[in-house]
C-alpha positions as CSV (number, residue, x, y, z in Angstrom):
1,X,146.6,129.9,70.8
2,X,144.9,131.9,67.9
3,X,144.2,135.6,68.1
4,X,140.4,134.9,68.7
5,X,141.3,132.4,71.5
6,X,143.5,135.0,73.0
7,X,140.8,137.6,73.0
8,X,138.3,135.2,74.5
9,X,140.8,134.3,77.2
10,X,141.3,138.0,78.0
11,X,137.6,138.6,78.1
12,X,137.0,135.6,80.5
13,X,139.8,137.0,82.8
14,X,138.3,140.4,82.5
15,X,134.8,139.2,83.5
16,X,136.3,137.4,86.6
17,X,138.3,140.5,87.7
18,X,135.3,142.8,86.8
19,X,132.9,140.7,88.9
20,X,135.3,141.2,91.8
21,X,135.1,145.0,91.3
22,X,131.4,144.8,91.0
23,X,131.1,142.8,94.3
24,X,133.1,145.5,96.0
25,X,131.1,148.2,94.4
26,X,127.9,146.7,95.8
27,X,129.3,147.4,99.2
28,X,129.7,151.0,98.3
29,X,126.1,151.0,97.0
30,X,124.6,149.6,100.2
31,X,125.9,152.3,102.4
32,X,125.2,155.0,99.8
33,X,121.6,153.8,99.3
34,X,120.9,154.1,103.0
35,X,123.1,157.0,104.2
36,X,124.5,159.0,101.2
37,X,128.0,158.2,102.6
38,X,130.8,157.0,100.4
39,X,132.7,154.5,102.6
40,X,136.3,154.5,101.5
41,X,137.1,151.8,104.0
42,X,135.1,149.3,101.9
43,X,138.3,147.8,100.5
44,X,139.5,147.0,104.0
45,X,136.3,145.1,104.7
46,X,137.2,142.9,101.7
47,X,140.7,142.4,103.2
48,X,139.3,141.5,106.6
49,X,137.0,138.9,105.0
50,X,140.0,137.1,103.7
51,X,142.1,137.5,106.8
52,X,139.4,136.4,109.2
53,X,138.7,133.3,107.1
54,X,142.3,132.3,107.1
55,X,142.4,133.0,110.9
56,X,139.4,130.6,111.3
57,X,141.1,128.0,109.2
58,X,144.6,128.1,110.6
59,X,144.1,129.2,114.2
60,X,140.6,127.8,115.1
61,X,141.0,124.8,112.7
62,X,137.5,125.3,111.3
63,X,136.4,123.9,107.9
64,X,136.4,126.5,105.2
65,X,132.6,127.0,105.2
66,X,132.5,127.6,108.9
67,X,135.6,129.9,108.8
68,X,133.9,131.9,106.0
69,X,130.7,132.3,108.0
70,X,132.7,133.4,111.0
71,X,134.5,136.0,108.8
72,X,131.2,137.4,107.4
73,X,129.8,137.8,111.0
74,X,133.0,139.3,112.2
75,X,133.3,141.9,109.5
76,X,129.6,142.7,109.8
77,X,130.2,143.5,113.5
78,X,133.3,145.5,112.5
79,X,131.2,147.6,110.2
80,X,128.8,148.3,113.2
81,X,131.8,149.2,115.4
82,X,133.2,151.5,112.7
83,X,130.0,153.5,112.4
84,X,129.4,153.6,116.2
85,X,132.9,154.8,117.0
86,X,134.0,156.9,114.0
87,X,130.9,158.3,112.3
88,X,127.9,158.4,114.7
89,X,129.6,160.7,117.3
90,X,130.1,163.4,114.6
91,X,127.4,166.1,114.9
92,X,126.1,167.5,111.6
93,X,128.9,166.1,109.5
94,X,129.6,167.4,106.0
95,X,130.2,165.0,103.1
96,X,133.9,165.9,103.0
97,X,134.2,165.2,106.8
98,X,132.7,161.8,106.3
99,X,135.0,161.0,103.4
100,X,138.0,162.0,105.5
101,X,136.7,159.8,108.4
102,X,136.4,156.7,106.2
103,X,139.8,157.3,104.7
104,X,141.2,157.6,108.2
105,X,139.4,154.4,109.2
106,X,140.9,152.6,106.1
107,X,144.4,153.6,107.1
108,X,143.9,152.6,110.7
109,X,142.5,149.2,109.7
110,X,145.4,148.6,107.3
111,X,148.0,149.5,109.8
112,X,146.5,147.3,112.5
113,X,146.2,144.4,110.1
114,X,149.9,144.6,109.3
115,X,150.7,144.5,113.0
116,X,148.3,141.6,113.7
117,X,148.8,139.4,110.7
118,X,152.1,140.6,109.3
119,X,153.0,141.5,105.7
120,X,153.2,138.0,104.2
121,X,150.7,136.9,101.6
122,X,148.2,134.2,102.3
123,X,145.7,132.1,100.2
124,X,142.5,130.2,100.8
125,X,142.0,126.9,98.9
126,X,139.8,127.0,95.8
127,X,136.2,126.0,96.5
128,X,136.0,123.5,93.7
129,X,139.6,122.6,92.8
130,X,142.0,124.2,90.4
131,X,141.3,122.1,87.3
132,X,140.7,124.6,84.4
133,X,137.5,124.1,82.4
134,X,138.1,124.3,78.6
135,X,136.0,126.8,76.7
136,X,136.4,127.3,73.0
137,X,140.1,127.2,73.1
138,X,140.3,129.2,76.3
139,X,140.1,128.1,79.9
140,X,137.9,129.1,82.9
141,X,139.0,128.6,86.4
142,X,136.3,127.0,88.6
143,X,136.7,129.8,91.1
144,X,135.8,132.3,88.5
145,X,132.3,130.7,88.2
146,X,132.0,131.1,92.0
147,X,132.8,134.8,91.8
148,X,130.4,135.5,89.0
149,X,127.6,133.4,90.6
150,X,128.0,135.1,94.0
151,X,127.9,138.6,92.4
152,X,124.6,138.0,90.6
153,X,123.1,136.2,93.7
154,X,123.9,139.0,96.0
155,X,122.6,141.7,93.6
156,X,119.3,139.8,93.2
157,X,119.0,139.4,96.9
158,X,119.7,143.0,97.6
159,X,117.4,144.1,94.8
160,X,114.5,142.2,96.5
161,X,115.6,143.4,99.9
162,X,115.5,147.2,99.0
163,X,112.4,147.0,96.9
164,X,110.2,144.4,98.5
165,X,110.9,144.4,102.3
166,X,109.9,147.0,104.8
167,X,113.4,147.3,106.3
168,X,114.9,147.8,102.8
169,X,112.4,150.4,101.9
170,X,113.0,152.2,105.2
171,X,116.8,152.2,104.6
172,X,116.2,153.9,101.2
173,X,113.7,156.4,102.7
174,X,116.1,157.2,105.6
175,X,118.7,158.3,103.0
176,X,116.4,160.1,100.5
177,X,114.4,162.0,103.1
178,X,115.7,161.5,106.6
179,X,113.4,164.1,108.2
180,X,110.3,162.6,106.5
181,X,111.4,159.1,107.5
182,X,111.7,160.1,111.1
183,X,108.2,161.7,111.0
184,X,106.7,158.3,109.9
185,X,108.4,156.4,112.6
186,X,111.6,155.2,110.9
187,X,114.6,154.9,113.2
188,X,117.1,156.5,110.8
189,X,120.0,155.8,113.1
190,X,119.2,152.1,113.1
191,X,118.9,152.0,109.3
192,X,122.4,153.5,109.0
193,X,123.8,151.0,111.5
194,X,122.2,148.2,109.5
195,X,123.7,149.4,106.3
196,X,127.2,149.4,107.7
197,X,126.7,145.8,108.9
198,X,125.3,144.7,105.6
199,X,128.1,146.5,103.7
200,X,130.7,144.8,105.9
201,X,129.2,141.4,105.3
202,X,129.1,141.9,101.5
203,X,132.7,143.0,101.6
204,X,133.7,139.9,103.6
205,X,132.0,137.7,101.0
206,X,134.0,139.5,98.3
207,X,137.3,138.9,100.2
208,X,136.4,135.2,100.7
209,X,135.6,134.4,97.1
210,X,138.5,136.2,95.5
211,X,141.1,134.9,98.0
212,X,141.7,131.5,96.2
213,X,142.8,133.3,93.0
214,X,144.3,136.4,94.6
215,X,146.7,136.5,97.5
216,X,145.4,137.9,100.8
217,X,147.6,140.7,102.1
218,X,147.1,143.5,104.6
219,X,147.2,146.2,101.9
220,X,145.1,144.5,99.2
221,X,142.1,146.6,100.1
222,X,143.6,149.9,98.8
223,X,143.5,149.2,95.0
224,X,140.5,146.9,95.3
225,X,138.5,149.6,97.1
226,X,139.4,152.1,94.4
227,X,138.5,149.8,91.6
228,X,135.2,149.0,93.3
229,X,134.5,152.7,93.7
230,X,135.2,153.1,90.0
231,X,132.8,150.3,89.2
232,X,130.1,151.9,91.3
233,X,130.6,155.4,89.6
234,X,130.8,154.0,86.0
235,X,127.7,151.8,86.5
236,X,125.7,154.4,88.4
237,X,126.2,154.9,92.1
238,X,123.2,153.4,93.9
239,X,122.1,151.2,91.0
240,X,122.7,147.5,91.7
241,X,122.8,146.2,88.2
242,X,124.7,149.2,87.0
243,X,127.7,148.4,89.3
244,X,127.8,144.9,87.6
245,X,128.0,146.6,84.2
246,X,130.6,149.0,85.4
247,X,132.7,146.4,87.1
248,X,132.7,144.0,84.2
249,X,133.4,146.8,81.7
250,X,136.4,147.9,83.7
251,X,137.6,144.4,84.1
252,X,137.4,143.5,80.5
253,X,139.0,146.7,79.3
254,X,141.8,146.3,81.9
255,X,142.5,142.7,80.7
256,X,142.5,143.6,77.0
257,X,144.7,146.6,77.7
258,X,147.2,144.4,79.7
259,X,147.2,141.7,77.1
260,X,147.6,143.7,74.0
261,X,149.2,146.9,75.1
262,X,151.1,146.6,78.4
263,X,150.4,145.3,81.9
264,X,151.8,148.6,83.2
265,X,148.7,150.4,82.0
266,X,146.2,148.0,83.7
267,X,145.5,150.2,86.7
268,X,145.5,153.4,84.8
269,X,142.7,152.2,82.4
270,X,140.2,152.1,85.2
271,X,140.9,155.6,86.3
272,X,140.9,157.0,82.8
273,X,137.5,155.5,82.3
274,X,136.3,157.0,85.6
275,X,137.5,160.4,84.5
276,X,135.7,160.1,81.2
277,X,132.5,159.1,82.8
278,X,132.7,161.9,85.3
279,X,133.2,164.4,82.4
280,X,130.5,163.1,80.0
281,X,128.0,161.0,82.0
282,X,128.5,161.6,85.7
283,X,125.4,159.7,86.7
284,X,126.9,156.5,85.3
285,X,125.7,154.0,82.7
286,X,122.3,153.2,84.4
287,X,122.1,156.0,86.9
288,X,119.1,158.4,86.4
289,X,119.6,160.8,89.2
290,X,119.1,160.8,93.0
291,X,115.6,159.5,92.9
292,X,116.5,156.1,91.4
293,X,118.2,154.4,94.3
294,X,117.2,150.7,93.9
């Protein structure tokens, strides 16, 4: 393989990994757009999506599509329960309180998952087989196309939802001006509840589409959640297309760094980029401030 083909292969791998980060970052954006909360349990929603799909396949003996649908519904319900049990009872919470609560929820979910499903790794069959697709001397895994397609589809759907539907606009209004939203008849509590369910569903989809190329383990959500958060910050927290740019940028730089420098620096690259963005452009690539939320 020539140098150019190696670079192309690393870029393709990086786009696949970066699309995964973007999909997880979208979950952060959904809750942030509606509530101003940074949900650090988002990575666990991804893990639960993969685990519930495998449960549906192996225990309930459902076909993959039905097992995946069950997983999306289950994680959406889990998001509802997390909000109702851990966040809603807190009166006048501060941002740091909410962060601690979501981190605690993440630890609890991870511990319970290790007890229920064990610590062994599992995998979901690839949606379209494992035959690589040649591409100018490099190869593309069919599952990579699924991941990229799902990311852009979800972003476009959410873009339309938040900007064109009454419910989506109400969710944004409930976060931007809660008191004004309540005065015009918006049930802000319901909007927050809906955002957690929607974020759980998106996290489950992320766990399902990446499971064929990444082993599903009880602790996979830790690093995935951090990388998704990095993608959201780098792209512009609250901006749907910015998170795609942030995620793909992180993925490509990680892949090139692992390929040409050392795989040991792969995880460090994302956090170095995050720190640079926080120092020099804290609003992210496409972020323009608090008012631009969709």
